C-alpha positions in Angstrom: 9.4 -5.2 -15.4 7.6 -5.2 -18.8 5.9 -2.2 -20.4 2.5 -2.3 -18.8 3.7 -2.9 -15.3 5.9 0.2 -15.5 2.9 2.2 -16.5 0.6 0.6 -14.0 2.7 1.2 -11.0 4.3 4.6 -11.9 2.1 6.5 -14.4 1.0 10.0 -13.7 -2.5 10.9 -15.0 -2.3 13.3 -18.0 1.5 13.5 -17.9 1.9 11.8 -21.2 5.6 12.5 -21.8 6.5 11.2 -18.3 4.4 8.1 -19.0 6.2 7.6 -22.3 9.5 8.0 -20.5 8.6 5.1 -18.2 8.9 2.9 -21.3 11.8 4.6 -23.0 14.7 2.6 -21.7 13.1 -0.6 -23.1 11.7 1.0 -26.3 15.1 2.6 -27.0 16.7 -0.8 -27.4 15.2 -0.9 -30.8 17.0 2.3 -31.8 20.5 2.3 -33.3 23.3 4.0 -31.5 24.3 4.1 -27.8 23.4 1.0 -25.8 21.5 2.9 -23.1 19.8 6.2 -23.0 21.4 9.0 -20.9 19.1 9.7 -18.0 21.5 12.3 -16.5 20.8 15.0 -19.1 19.6 18.3 -17.7 16.5 19.6 -19.5 15.1 22.9 -18.2 11.5 22.1 -17.3 10.4 25.6 -18.5 12.3 25.6 -21.8 12.0 21.9 -22.7 9.0 20.6 -20.6 8.4 17.5 -22.8 12.0 16.5 -22.9 12.2 17.0 -19.1 9.3 14.7 -18.5 10.6 12.1 -20.9 13.9 12.1 -18.9 12.1 12.0 -15.5 10.0 9.0 -16.6 13.2 7.3 -17.9 14.9 7.9 -14.5 11.9 6.4 -12.7 12.0 3.3 -15.0 15.5 2.4 -13.9 14.7 3.2 -10.3 11.6 1.0 -10.3 13.4 -1.8 -12.2 16.1 -1.9 -9.5 13.6 -2.1 -6.7 11.5 -4.7 -8.5 14.4 -7.1 -9.1 15.6 -6.7 -5.5 12.1 -7.1 -4.0 11.0 -10.1 -1.9 8.0 -10.3 -4.2 10.2 -10.9 -7.3 12.4 -13.4 -5.5 9.4 -15.3 -4.1 7.5 -15.4 -7.4 10.5 -16.5 -9.5 11.2 -19.2 -6.9 7.6 -20.3 -7.2 8.1 -20.5 -11.0 11.1 -22.7 -10.6 9.0 -25.1 -8.4 6.3 -25.2 -11.1 8.8 -25.9 -13.9 9.9 -28.9 -11.9 6.3 -29.9 -10.9 5.1 -29.8 -14.5 8.2 -31.6 -15.8 9.0 -28.8 -18.2 11.2 -30.2 -21.0 14.4 -28.0 -20.8 15.8 -29.1 -24.2 18.0 -26.1 -25.3 16.3 -23.5 -23.1 18.2 -21.4 -20.5 15.6 -22.0 -17.8 16.7 -19.0 -15.6 16.3 -16.7 -18.6 13.0 -18.2 -19.6 11.7 -18.0 -16.0 12.7 -14.3 -15.8 11.0 -13.2 -19.0 8.0 -15.4 -18.4 7.3 -13.8 -15.1 7.6 -10.2 -16.4 5.2 -10.9 -19.3 2.9 -12.9 -17.0 2.7 -10.0 -14.5 1.5 -7.8 -17.4 -1.0 -10.4 -18.4 -2.5 -10.6 -14.9 -2.6 -6.8 -14.5 -4.4 -6.5 -17.9 -6.9 -9.3 -16.9 -7.9 -7.4 -13.8 -7.4 -3.8 -15.0 -8.3 -3.7 -18.7 -9.3 -0.1 -18.5 -5.8 0.8 -17.4 -4.5 -0.7 -20.7 -6.8 1.5 -22.6 -5.5 4.5 -20.7 -1.9 3.3 -21.4 -2.4 3.4 -25.1 -4.4 6.6 -25.0 -1.6 8.3 -23.1 1.1 7.3 -25.6 -1.1 8.5 -28.5 -0.8 12.0 -27.0 3.0 11.9 -27.4 4.6 13.3 -30.5 7.1 11.0 -32.2 9.3 13.9 -33.3 9.8 14.8 -29.6 10.8 11.3 -28.7 13.3 11.2 -31.6 14.8 14.4 -30.4 15.0 13.0 -26.9 16.8 9.9 -28.1 19.2 12.0 -30.2 20.5 13.6 -27.0 21.6 10.1 -25.9 23.3 9.3 -29.2 20.5 7.1 -30.4 18.8 7.2 -33.9 15.1 7.6 -33.5 14.2 7.5 -37.2 13.9 4.4 -39.3 13.7 1.3 -37.2 12.6 3.0 -34.0 9.9 5.1 -35.7 8.6 1.9 -37.4 8.5 0.2 -34.0 6.8 3.1 -32.3 4.1 3.4 -34.9 3.6 -0.3 -35.1 3.3 -0.6 -31.3 0.6 2.0 -31.2 -1.3 0.7 -34.2 -1.3 -3.0 -33.3 -1.9 -2.6 -29.5 -0.8 -6.2 -29.2 -0.8 -6.2 -25.5 -4.6 -6.4 -25.7 -4.0 -10.0 -26.7 -1.7 -11.0 -23.8 -4.8 -12.5 -22.2 -5.1 -15.1 -25.1 -2.8 -18.1 -24.7 -1.7 -18.2 -28.3 -0.8 -14.6 -28.4 1.0 -14.9 -25.0 3.1 -17.7 -26.3 3.8 -15.7 -29.5 5.2 -12.8 -27.4 7.4 -15.1 -25.3 8.8 -16.7 -28.5 9.5 -13.2 -30.0 11.5 -12.3 -26.9 13.4 -15.6 -27.1 14.2 -14.9 -30.8 15.5 -11.5 -30.1 17.8 -13.0 -27.4 19.0 -15.6 -29.9 17.3 -18.4 -28.0 15.3 -21.3 -29.6 11.6 -20.9 -29.7 9.4 -23.1 -27.5 8.5 -26.4 -29.0 5.0 -28.0 -28.7 5.7 -29.9 -25.5 7.4 -26.9 -23.9 4.5 -24.6 -25.0 1.9 -27.0 -23.4 3.9 -27.2 -20.1 4.4 -23.5 -20.1 0.7 -22.7 -20.4 -0.1 -25.1 -17.5 2.4 -23.2 -15.4 0.9 -19.8 -16.5 -2.6 -20.9 -15.7 -1.6 -22.0 -12.2 0.5 -18.8 -11.6 -2.3 -16.4 -12.8 -4.6 -17.9 -10.1 -2.0 -17.0 -7.4 -0.6 -13.7 -8.6 -3.6 -11.3 -8.3 -3.6 -11.6 -4.5 0.1 -10.8 -4.4 0.1 -7.6 -6.5 -0.6 -5.4 -3.5 2.5 -6.8 -1.8 4.6 -5.6 -4.7 2.9 -2.2 -4.6 3.8 -1.9 -0.9 7.4 -2.9 -1.5 7.8 -0.4 -4.3 6.3 2.4 -2.3 8.2 1.6 0.9 11.6 1.9 -0.9 10.4 5.2 -2.5 
């Protein structure tokens, strides 16, 4: 799942550090140090309430990710994407199609959720604005990760740009997909691929909204 979907399905109103924790395993990839954050740390909820909530949110992130990727919803929708790649004669060129399909669906899910719940995205950013960066840096340090420098720049830039507001625009959506491909050392989409991809996106975003409740039920049923 991408950032907004984690918030959308699992956030707790006014529990800002828990909500930030929902994003931390993904955000922390930017930080130098250990590969993953340590979600098995024991923070006393009375002595270190904010660190405790960051850890609880991070635990929930991994829990939900596992349920999501094993859900019937995910398997059905990625299979549907494969059908559309073939139907629209997507030019493979040098793309690893399975990887592109995976990241496309996760970002597309965010796009659809934002289209239909724009107020939730405002709440998402407002919740993160209530989190102190110094506390996040301290939390990351417990996992052997460096929160200053590159991570701090990422955190501040993420809150300032609020770039997910632009996921609903095709050009910005393609830009985000290309950024992910770059970070994975994959080639960016060329013009023909971009055109075909947008045709697929436009078709999928007509179908997805009616299916979101199915995912909610699956996530809840596996508690």
